C-alpha positions, 0 to 999 in steps of 0.5 A: 612223429617217430624218433630220428634214426642214426644211420651215419658213422664218422664224417657222415658215412653210413654205418653200412653200404655196398662198396666198390670191389675194385680195390680188391682185384689183386686177391679175388676169392674163388667163386667157382666151387660149391663153397661160400668163401667170405673174406673180411678185411678189418682195421681199428679206427678211433677208440673202440670203432672198427671198420670191416669190408666183407667180400662174398666170394660167390657173387663178388658183393662187397659191404663196408660195415662200421662197428663200435662198442657200448659204454661197457668198453668205453665205446661211443655207441655209434654203431652196433657192437661185434656180437650184434653182427654175429647174432643178426647174421645167425638169425638171418641165415636161420630164417633163410634156411627155414624158408628154403626147407619149407619151399622144398616141401612145397609148404607156403610160409605166410608169417615168420618171426624168430627171437634169439637169446645168446649168452656169452661168459667171460671168466679169469684174469687177463694179467695171469693169462687165464681169462677165457670166453665161452658160449652158453646154450642159445634159446631160439623161438620161432613163431610161424604160420603157413599151410602146414600143421605145427608138427611139420612147422616144428620139424622144418625148424629141427631139420634146418638146424641139424641138416641144412644151415651152414650158420647152425654148423658153426655152433655144432662142429668143433672148429679150431681157428688158424692164424698167420701173423706179421709184426711190423711187416715181418712174419712171426711164427705162430705156435698154434694152428697155422693158416698157410693160405693166408701167408701170401695176402697183403696187409689190408691197410691200403685197400681199406683206406681206398674203399668207396661206395659202389656206383651202381648198387641195388642196396636199400637205404639205412641197412643198419641203424640205431633205434633212438626209441630205445631208452639210454642204457644205465651204464655200469662203467667200463666193466669189460676193461677190468683185468679180472672177469666173471660175467655173462653177456646176454644179447637178444635178437628179434627177427621178422620177415618183411613183405618185401622179402628182407629180414629185419633184425633188431639186436640189443645187449641186455646184459650189460644194458645197451642200445638197440640196433636194427639190421636189414638182410637179404639173401645173396644172388647165388641162392636167389636173393637180390643182395639189397643188404648183406646176407646172414653169412656176411654179417656172421663173418663180420661179427667174428672179425669185429669181436677178435679185433675188440679182444686184441685192443682190450687186452693191449689196453689192460696190459698197457702194451703198445699197439699203434695199429692192428688189422686182420684179413679173415676167411670164413668158409661155408657150404650151404645145405643143398638141401642137406649136408651143410659145412663150415671150415675153421676160421683163418685169420691173417693178423697185422700188428704194429708194436714196439713190444717184443715178439713174445708179447705180441704172440701172447696178444694174439693168443689171448685175443683168440682165447677171449673172443666169444665168437672164436669160442662159438666156432671151437666149441659145441653150442647147444640150441634150445628150440621152441616153435609155435604157430602164429 
């Protein structure tokens, strides 16, 4: 008998579910242009857990997701860590774009697997303000079978990365993040790139507290679960909470296309050692999917929000700074290659902080949150992808 799979969060709530969009009707996302707008509302829960509600603008689909951390940040390991959401989303989107490119060439794909190895580096001192995140080259291996030779199957992968995938554009373009900040309900002037479109948004606290599962949903069960067959990791302690860092994080993803059209993505942190989590993903309805699970861009966007939230909480803990509550509203905007010319815009984030510390301390908190966020680093820097394609 297979081992049981953990699918529940606090209070027996699933780690992921389709949510009722009604609580967000006050600020709908535009869905009539050619852009894919994804709004992620996120709040901190107990310990290192975070909750996000991801709204996919073109169709109005809303997903509630739970995030946790492993032992390296004193998390409970109940739900996936932030980088797992990003890497699962990136792999899912690349798979979708690969299949779309093959379909445009009238090539039948019988089998498609991907493995993605992401490497992130953290180095410097939090106390001195020099700690910063960076992203090392990504290794992407594709195993594919279809009615084409391996040269064309490889060309499909190259074109997908370079000319088709909005997920791939987040790695290739240099996109500087923009912020809008409120401290204890009052606006605070941000010294970097401002996000003026976020100024009119409300603190998401009340809406997040009111989120409920959708009554009528095509979602599958167990959208995200922890694979209990994975051996418990050998903990090196809370290495991520030390004030000085010089380490690399390695995240591995195995992705496969299931017969029912869903993408199954198994993600594990290799360094430091962590548990394996399985994600299901489906294309959004605007590109022909059934929306039985979040799309690649929805997962990718959630990962950016979760990672930034982790860095805020981590920095406050290292600095022993008061941070009694923190929430964000994040907008990520993409354009699918149709078939070509994909795009991604800079990440816009509205940050709500509850703190008794001075304004200057909280501005530094946001600055260090962005500087140490692996995924904001992925957006603002050009990241190389090492590609390997083989036939099945």
